[in-house]
C-alpha positions in Angstrom: -80.0 5.3 7.0 -82.0 8.6 7.1 -85.4 7.0 7.2 -88.3 9.6 7.3 -91.5 9.1 9.8 -94.1 11.7 9.8 -97.6 10.9 11.8 -99.1 14.3 12.2 -102.6 15.9 12.8 -104.3 19.7 12.2 -107.1 21.4 12.1 -107.4 23.4 8.9 -110.6 25.6 8.0 -112.9 23.0 6.2 -111.5 19.8 7.1 -108.4 18.0 9.2 -105.2 17.2 8.1 -104.4 13.8 9.1 -101.4 12.3 7.5 -99.0 9.3 8.3 -96.2 8.2 5.9 -93.4 6.6 6.2 -90.5 7.3 3.7 -86.7 5.8 2.8 -83.4 7.4 2.6 -83.3 8.8 -1.2 -87.0 8.6 -1.9 -88.4 11.0 -4.5 -92.4 11.7 -3.5 -95.0 13.1 -5.2 -97.9 14.4 -3.8 -100.9 15.1 -6.0 -104.5 16.5 -5.1 -106.8 18.9 -5.5 -106.2 22.5 -4.9 -107.0 22.8 -1.5 -106.8 19.9 -0.3 -103.9 20.2 2.5 -100.8 19.2 0.4 -98.9 23.0 0.9 -100.3 22.7 4.6 -98.4 19.4 4.8 -95.2 20.9 3.1 -95.4 24.2 5.1 -95.8 21.8 8.7 -92.8 19.0 8.0 -90.8 22.8 7.5 -91.6 23.7 10.9 -94.1 26.9 8.9 -97.2 26.2 10.5 -97.8 24.5 13.8 -99.7 20.6 13.9 -99.4 18.1 16.7 -97.8 14.5 16.0 -94.6 12.9 15.0 -91.8 14.2 12.6 -88.9 11.7 12.7 -85.5 11.6 10.7 -83.2 9.4 11.8 -82.8 9.7 14.8 -83.8 13.2 15.0 -87.7 14.6 16.3 -88.9 17.4 14.3 -92.0 17.1 16.1 -93.0 15.5 19.1 -96.6 16.0 20.4 -96.9 19.8 20.1 -93.0 20.3 21.2 -91.7 21.3 17.7 -87.5 22.0 16.6 -88.0 25.6 14.9 -87.4 25.4 11.4 -83.8 27.0 11.5 -82.9 23.5 13.2 -84.5 21.1 10.8 -82.2 19.8 8.1 -84.7 20.9 5.2 -84.8 22.9 1.8 -88.1 24.9 1.0 -88.2 25.6 -2.6 -91.3 27.3 -3.5 -93.6 28.5 -7.0 -92.3 32.2 -6.4 -88.6 32.5 -6.6 -88.0 33.9 -3.3 -84.6 35.4 -3.7 -83.5 38.4 -1.9 -83.8 41.3 -4.8 -81.2 43.5 -3.1 -78.2 40.4 -3.4 -76.7 38.8 -6.1 -76.7 35.0 -6.6 -74.0 33.7 -5.5 -74.9 37.0 -1.9 -78.3 34.6 -2.0 -76.3 31.5 -2.0 -73.8 33.1 1.5 -76.8 34.6 3.1 -78.0 30.9 3.8 -74.5 29.7 5.2 -71.1 31.4 4.8 -69.3 28.2 2.5 -68.0 30.0 -1.0 -66.6 26.8 -2.2 -69.8 25.3 -1.7 -71.5 27.9 -2.9 -70.0 27.9 -6.4 -70.2 24.4 -6.6 -74.1 24.5 -6.7 -73.7 27.8 -9.0 -71.6 25.0 -11.1 -74.3 22.3 -10.9 -77.3 24.2 -12.1 -74.8 26.1 -14.7 -75.5 29.4 -12.9 -71.4 30.4 -12.5 -71.5 32.6 -15.0 -74.3 34.4 -13.4 -72.9 34.3 -10.1 -72.9 38.1 -9.5 -76.1 38.9 -11.6 -79.2 40.0 -9.4 -82.6 38.4 -9.6 -84.1 40.9 -11.9 -81.4 40.2 -14.5 -82.3 36.6 -14.6 -85.0 34.6 -16.9 -87.7 33.1 -14.4 -85.7 29.7 -15.4 -82.3 30.9 -13.8 -84.0 32.4 -11.0 -85.6 29.2 -9.8 -82.4 27.5 -10.3 -80.6 29.8 -8.2 -83.6 28.9 -5.7 -82.8 25.7 -6.0 -79.1 25.7 -5.2 -79.8 28.1 -2.2 -82.1 25.6 -0.9 -79.3 23.3 -1.2 -77.0 25.6 0.5 -78.0 23.7 4.3 -76.8 20.4 2.8 -81.2 19.5 3.6 -81.6 16.0 4.5 -85.1 16.8 3.3 -86.3 18.5 0.1 -90.0 20.5 -0.4 -90.7 21.4 -3.6 -94.1 23.3 -4.0 -94.5 23.5 -7.7 -91.4 24.9 -8.5 -92.2 24.5 -11.7 -95.6 25.5 -12.9 -95.0 28.8 -13.9 -92.2 28.1 -16.4 -92.4 27.2 -20.3 -92.0 23.8 -21.4 -88.6 23.9 -22.5 -87.5 25.6 -19.0 -89.2 22.7 -16.8 -88.1 19.7 -18.7 -84.5 21.2 -18.3 -85.1 22.0 -14.6 -86.7 18.6 -14.5 -83.3 17.3 -15.2 -81.8 19.2 -12.9 -84.0 18.6 -10.0 -83.5 14.8 -10.6 -79.8 15.2 -10.6 -79.4 17.4 -7.1 -81.2 14.6 -5.6 -79.7 12.1 -6.4 -76.1 13.6 -5.9 -77.1 14.5 -2.4 -79.4 11.6 -1.6 -82.0 13.5 0.0 -85.8 12.6 0.8 -87.5 15.0 -1.7 -91.4 15.1 -1.4 -92.7 17.5 -4.6 -96.0 18.9 -4.7 -97.3 18.5 -8.2 -100.2 18.6 -11.3 -98.5 17.5 -13.8 -98.4 13.6 -14.8 -95.9 13.6 -17.2 -93.5 15.6 -14.5 -94.6 12.8 -11.1 -93.6 10.0 -13.9 -90.1 11.2 -14.8 -89.1 12.3 -11.8 -90.4 10.6 -8.8 -90.5 6.5 -7.5 -94.1 6.6 -5.5 -96.8 8.9 -5.3 -99.5 10.1 -2.4 -102.5 11.7 -3.2 -104.2 13.3 -0.7 -107.9 14.6 -0.6 -109.3 16.8 2.1 -106.4 16.4 3.9 -105.9 12.7 4.4 -104.3 10.1 2.4 -106.3 8.4 0.0 -103.9 6.0 -1.9 -100.1 5.5 -3.0 -98.6 3.9 -5.4 -95.1 3.8 -7.3 -94.5 6.2 -9.8 -94.3 3.6 -13.3 -97.9 2.6 -12.2 -99.3 6.1 -13.2 -98.3 5.2 -16.3 -100.8 2.6 -16.1 -103.2 4.9 -14.2 -103.4 7.6 -16.5 -102.4 5.4 -19.5 -104.4 7.1 -22.7 -104.7 10.9 -22.3 -106.2 13.0 -25.5 -103.3 15.6 -27.0 -103.7 18.0 -29.8 -101.0 17.8 -32.9 -99.4 21.6 -33.1 -96.7 20.6 -34.9 -95.5 17.3 -38.0 -92.2 16.6 -39.1 -91.0 13.2 -41.2 -90.2 11.1 -37.9 -92.3 12.5 -35.0 -95.2 14.9 -34.1 -95.4 17.6 -31.8 -98.7 17.6 -29.6 -100.1 20.3 -26.7 -100.8 18.3 -23.4 -102.0 19.7 -19.9 -100.6 23.3 -20.8 -96.9 21.7 -21.9 -96.0 20.6 -25.7 -94.4 17.3 -26.1 -92.7 15.8 -28.9 -93.4 11.9 -29.8 -92.5 9.1 -32.7 -95.0 9.6 -35.1 -97.1 6.5 -35.6 -99.6 6.7 -39.1 -101.1 9.8 -40.5 -101.6 13.1 -38.6 -102.5 16.6 -39.4 -101.6 19.6 -36.8 -105.2 20.2 -35.3 -105.4 16.1 -35.1 -106.7 14.8 -31.9 -104.6 12.2 -30.7 -104.0 9.6 -27.4 -101.0 9.6 -26.3 -98.8 7.4 -23.5 -97.5 9.3 -20.4 -94.0 7.1 -21.0 -94.1 8.1 -24.0 -93.8 11.9 -23.9 -90.5 14.0 -24.6 -91.0 17.6 -23.6 -90.2 20.1 -26.7 
């Protein structure tokens, strides 16, 4: 069983990051909190990109013990940022093979993310969604035990976000990774995660099951932007969603919606 234990401390500019978490094998953890609360720093410490003291343990391996840290390249971790971070002078396939020289596995991953036909394309020839799919595939080249996602979909359009959410979930399940995702999108968290961890000023203030987010954030106001016979399309938190039509509405109306009803257009 690849359980994970995190108990870390790090001094930040205006406060200290002090987090203790236990994560089960195959869990998908969403991390919420205001900007500057320490979410990204937490992921960077787990990845070994920033120093801290404490313990990070995955299975029977210690990535951090007091101040003795395993270097990033020796941690079985994948990291996907909001920025795609692909090498611009390499093709999609070359980007994956740079991580590990395993052609068969690289082609398998590109097939999983529907990019096989673009394997010889360069990043500038791809859409934003395609570049992020390539970044996801590259992150899985190391067969990571832990996948870290730092708002990887926040700059994409609603349709592309919905498609990539599906791919993230499929990859998470296919590889059985522990996944930690920073996200502000309540609907995205509801759709993908199994548990939510909320952080304020560097400390965990509450944890709860992702399905509870539908209760904690049960009703939200959204604007009707389109109507057909069976459904309405609403704008909510920067995304466009479709939900069943109930009663009479017109474009411009403000309606109350439940998270669990929302489906990305």
